[in-house]
C-alpha positions as CSV (number, residue, x, y, z in Angstrom):
1,X,4.8,8.4,26.9
2,X,1.4,6.8,24.5
3,X,1.9,5.0,21.5
4,X,-0.6,6.4,19.3
5,X,-1.9,2.4,18.4
6,X,-2.7,1.8,21.5
7,X,-5.2,5.6,21.1
8,X,-8.8,4.9,19.2
9,X,-10.8,8.1,17.7
10,X,-14.8,7.5,16.4
11,X,-15.2,7.0,13.2
12,X,-17.9,6.6,11.0
13,X,-18.4,4.6,8.5
14,X,-21.4,3.3,6.8
15,X,-22.9,5.9,8.6
16,X,-22.4,4.2,11.8
17,X,-19.7,5.3,14.8
18,X,-17.8,2.7,16.4
19,X,-14.2,3.6,17.6
20,X,-10.8,2.3,15.7
21,X,-6.7,1.6,16.6
22,X,-5.5,5.5,15.9
23,X,-3.3,4.2,12.6
24,X,0.4,6.5,12.1
25,X,-1.6,9.2,12.9
26,X,-6.0,11.0,13.8
27,X,-5.6,12.1,10.2
28,X,-4.6,9.4,8.7
29,X,-6.9,7.0,10.6
30,X,-9.9,9.4,9.7
31,X,-8.7,8.9,5.8
32,X,-8.9,5.9,5.7
33,X,-12.4,5.6,7.1
34,X,-14.1,8.6,4.9
35,X,-12.5,6.4,1.7
36,X,-13.9,2.5,3.7
37,X,-17.3,4.5,3.9
38,X,-17.4,5.7,0.6
39,X,-16.8,2.8,-1.2
40,X,-20.0,0.9,1.0
41,X,-21.8,3.3,-0.3
42,X,-20.7,3.6,-3.6
43,X,-20.8,-1.1,-3.2
44,X,-24.3,-0.3,-2.0
45,X,-25.2,2.0,-4.9
46,X,-24.0,-0.5,-7.4
47,X,-26.3,-3.5,-5.9
48,X,-23.9,-4.6,-5.3
49,X,-24.7,-5.5,-1.7
50,X,-27.1,-4.8,0.6
51,X,-25.6,-2.6,3.3
52,X,-27.6,-4.1,5.9
53,X,-26.2,-7.0,5.9
54,X,-22.6,-7.0,7.6
55,X,-21.7,-10.4,7.5
56,X,-21.9,-9.8,3.8
57,X,-20.7,-6.6,3.3
58,X,-17.3,-7.4,5.3
59,X,-16.4,-10.7,3.3
60,X,-16.7,-8.4,0.3
61,X,-14.3,-5.5,1.5
62,X,-12.3,-8.4,2.0
63,X,-12.5,-10.0,-0.8
64,X,-11.7,-6.4,-1.9
65,X,-8.2,-5.4,0.3
66,X,-7.0,-8.7,-0.3
67,X,-7.7,-8.1,-4.6
68,X,-5.9,-5.0,-4.1
69,X,-2.7,-6.5,-1.5
70,X,-2.4,-9.5,-4.0
71,X,-2.1,-6.5,-6.7
72,X,-0.1,-4.3,-5.0
73,X,2.9,-7.6,-4.0
74,X,2.9,-8.6,-7.4
75,X,3.6,-4.9,-8.5
76,X,6.0,-4.9,-6.2
77,X,8.2,-7.9,-7.1
78,X,7.4,-6.9,-10.4
79,X,9.7,-3.6,-9.8
80,X,11.9,-4.9,-7.7
81,X,13.4,-7.6,-10.8
82,X,13.7,-4.5,-12.9
83,X,15.4,-2.8,-9.8
84,X,17.8,-5.8,-10.2
85,X,18.1,-6.0,-13.6
86,X,19.2,-2.3,-13.9
87,X,22.1,-2.9,-10.8
88,X,23.3,-6.0,-12.4
89,X,23.3,-4.3,-15.3
90,X,25.3,-1.4,-14.2
91,X,27.3,-3.4,-12.0
92,X,28.7,-5.6,-15.3
93,X,29.2,-2.0,-16.8
94,X,31.4,-0.9,-14.6
95,X,33.0,-4.2,-14.6
96,X,33.9,-3.2,-18.3
97,X,35.0,0.1,-17.4
98,X,37.5,-0.8,-14.9
99,X,38.6,-3.7,-17.3
100,X,39.1,-1.4,-19.8
101,X,41.1,0.9,-17.5
102,X,43.5,-1.3,-16.5
């Protein structure tokens, strides 16, 4: 059986066709490529970078992805902290109920 991560699929990103590794499944891989292409098109329309400069484009997108990852990690940490506080409160309340039942 072939692992899908070993498979490649042709996608179009920024009007260029390339073979990329499959991520999860073909639909997810194509969706990611489409979103990336749409973002590159938007960046080009906004005049932020010239899409012809592929090195600059890659750096710009890498920075955007790093910002998104940083924000996701921050939000995940905040949510984890909130869950821990809620669990501690629930444990305290359970202890109180157990003490009242004695």
